[in-house]
C-alpha positions in Angstrom: 18.5 34.6 34.2 15.1 34.2 32.1 14.2 31.4 34.1 14.7 33.6 37.6 12.8 35.9 36.3 9.9 34.3 35.5 10.2 32.1 38.6 10.0 35.2 40.3 7.0 36.6 38.6 4.8 33.4 38.9 5.7 33.1 42.6 4.4 36.7 43.1 1.2 36.0 41.0 0.6 33.0 43.1 0.8 35.2 46.1 -1.6 37.7 44.9 -3.6 34.9 43.2 -4.1 32.1 46.2 -6.4 30.4 43.8 -3.7 29.3 41.1 -2.9 25.7 41.5 0.7 24.0 40.7 -0.7 23.1 37.2 -1.8 26.7 36.2 1.4 27.9 37.9 3.7 26.0 35.4 1.7 27.2 32.6 1.9 31.1 33.9 5.6 30.0 34.1 5.7 29.0 30.6 3.4 31.7 29.0 5.9 34.2 30.7 9.4 32.6 29.6 7.6 32.8 26.0 7.1 36.4 26.2 10.3 37.6 28.1 12.5 35.4 26.1 11.3 37.1 22.4 12.6 40.3 23.4 16.7 39.6 23.4 15.6 37.4 20.4 13.9 40.8 18.5 17.0 42.7 19.7 19.5 40.1 18.2 17.5 40.0 15.0 17.6 43.9 14.6 21.5 43.9 15.3 21.8 41.4 12.7 20.0 43.6 10.3 21.9 46.5 11.2 25.3 44.6 10.2 23.5 43.4 6.9 21.6 46.4 6.1 18.5 45.2 5.8 16.4 46.7 8.9 13.6 47.6 7.1 13.1 44.2 6.0 13.5 42.3 9.2 11.2 45.0 10.7 8.7 44.2 8.2 9.1 40.4 9.1 8.4 41.0 12.5 5.3 42.9 11.8 4.0 39.7 9.9 5.7 37.0 11.7 4.5 37.8 15.5 0.7 38.0 14.8 1.1 35.2 12.2 2.8 32.7 14.7 1.0 34.3 17.6 -2.4 32.6 15.9 -0.9 29.4 14.2 1.7 28.5 17.0 4.5 26.3 15.8 7.2 24.2 17.7 9.4 25.0 20.5 12.8 23.9 21.2 13.5 22.6 24.9 16.7 24.2 25.7 16.7 28.0 26.0 19.6 28.4 24.1 18.2 26.1 21.1 15.3 28.2 21.2 17.2 31.5 21.2 19.1 30.6 18.2 16.0 29.1 16.2 13.9 31.9 16.8 16.7 34.5 16.1 17.3 32.8 12.7 13.5 32.9 12.1 12.9 36.4 12.9 16.1 37.5 10.7 16.0 35.1 7.9 13.0 36.2 5.7 14.6 39.6 5.7 17.8 38.6 4.8 16.4 36.2 2.0 14.4 38.9 0.3 17.5 41.1 0.2 19.7 38.4 -1.7 17.1 36.4 -3.0 14.3 38.7 -4.1 11.0 36.8 -5.5 10.1 39.1 -8.8 9.2 38.3 -12.3 6.1 36.4 -13.9 6.3 33.7 -11.6 5.8 35.8 -8.3 2.0 35.4 -8.4 2.6 31.7 -8.8 4.5 31.4 -5.5 2.2 33.6 -4.1 -0.7 31.2 -5.2 1.3 28.1 -4.0 1.9 29.7 -0.6 -1.6 30.8 0.0 -2.4 27.4 -0.9 -0.4 25.7 1.4 -0.8 28.2 4.3 -4.4 27.3 4.2 -4.2 23.7 4.0 -1.6 23.5 7.0 -3.5 25.7 9.3 -6.8 23.6 8.4 -4.9 20.4 9.6 -2.6 21.7 12.5 -3.3 25.0 13.7 -3.6 26.7 16.3 -0.1 24.4 16.7 0.5 24.0 20.2 3.0 22.2 22.6 2.8 19.3 25.9 3.9 22.5 27.7 1.3 24.6 26.9 -1.8 23.1 25.2 -4.5 24.7 23.9 -7.5 22.3 24.8 -10.8 24.7 25.1 -12.9 24.5 21.4 -13.4 28.1 21.8 -9.7 29.4 21.6 -8.6 26.6 19.2 -11.4 28.0 16.8 -10.7 31.7 17.5 -6.9 31.0 16.6 -7.5 28.9 13.7 -9.8 31.5 11.9 -7.5 34.3 13.3 -4.7 32.3 11.3 -6.7 32.1 8.0 -7.3 36.1 8.0 -3.8 37.2 8.7 -2.6 34.8 6.0 -5.1 36.2 3.6 -3.8 39.9 4.7 -0.5 39.0 4.1 -1.2 37.4 1.3 -3.0 40.5 -0.2 0.0 42.5 0.7 2.4 41.0 -1.2 0.1 41.6 -4.3 -0.7 45.3 -3.3 3.2 46.3 -2.2 5.2 47.1 -5.3 8.6 47.0 -3.5 9.8 43.2 -4.5 12.1 43.1 -1.4 9.1 44.1 1.2 6.8 41.7 -0.7 9.3 38.6 -0.9 9.9 39.4 3.2 6.7 38.7 3.7 6.4 35.8 1.6 9.4 34.2 3.2 8.0 35.0 6.6 4.5 33.2 6.2 6.4 30.3 4.5 8.8 29.4 6.9 5.8 30.0 9.9 3.8 28.0 8.4 6.4 25.1 7.9 7.1 25.5 11.8 3.5 23.7 12.8 3.7 20.8 10.4 4.4 17.6 11.5 8.0 17.0 9.5 9.1 20.3 11.3 7.8 18.9 15.0 9.1 15.7 14.2 12.6 17.3 13.3 12.7 19.7 16.7 11.7 16.5 18.7 8.4 18.6 20.1 5.0 17.3 20.5 1.8 18.5 19.7 0.0 19.2 23.3 -3.5 19.1 21.7 -3.0 15.8 19.7 -1.2 14.3 22.7 -4.5 14.9 24.8 -6.7 13.6 22.2 -4.6 10.3 21.7 -4.1 9.9 25.5 -8.1 10.0 25.8 -8.8 7.8 23.3 -7.3 5.1 25.2 
């Protein structure tokens, strides 16, 4: 259903903009699938939160995850059903974990520091983590998204320090940690996904 809607919209765009070639049309179509495909996942994540009584925490997750993932990127599974299940878990899991396994006590600041260091290191190495279907090749866009990733990470970590509600701060920490893991090489290998930019550099280095 989503694919049909995106194909229809892509065809309309190509009709209105004749200069859009086949390659650009594929990129537009893939982008539309990502955008339109996110809505049902959000609704399902909120429905799961309603059942488990963690709507507030899942909402916090979405507020921090969407901009952070938008800038850092991350792997995408090849099938719609796989992507749907994986993304829904990513939307729901931090809120659920924070409800049943809140991070508190004297070690909270140590965890904040460790996640901050891990985030900065992974952003430096991998962000923005793209895919071969939607590569980010221009230096301007890559630089902007990398620095924006740092900014969102810092804001998130400061928020966890300022917010006194351990459940909310835990939701933010789990969100940042899970999303940061999703841009790493092991996560890409496990999901059988490929970086678009790194693949492009390898091919042009030959």
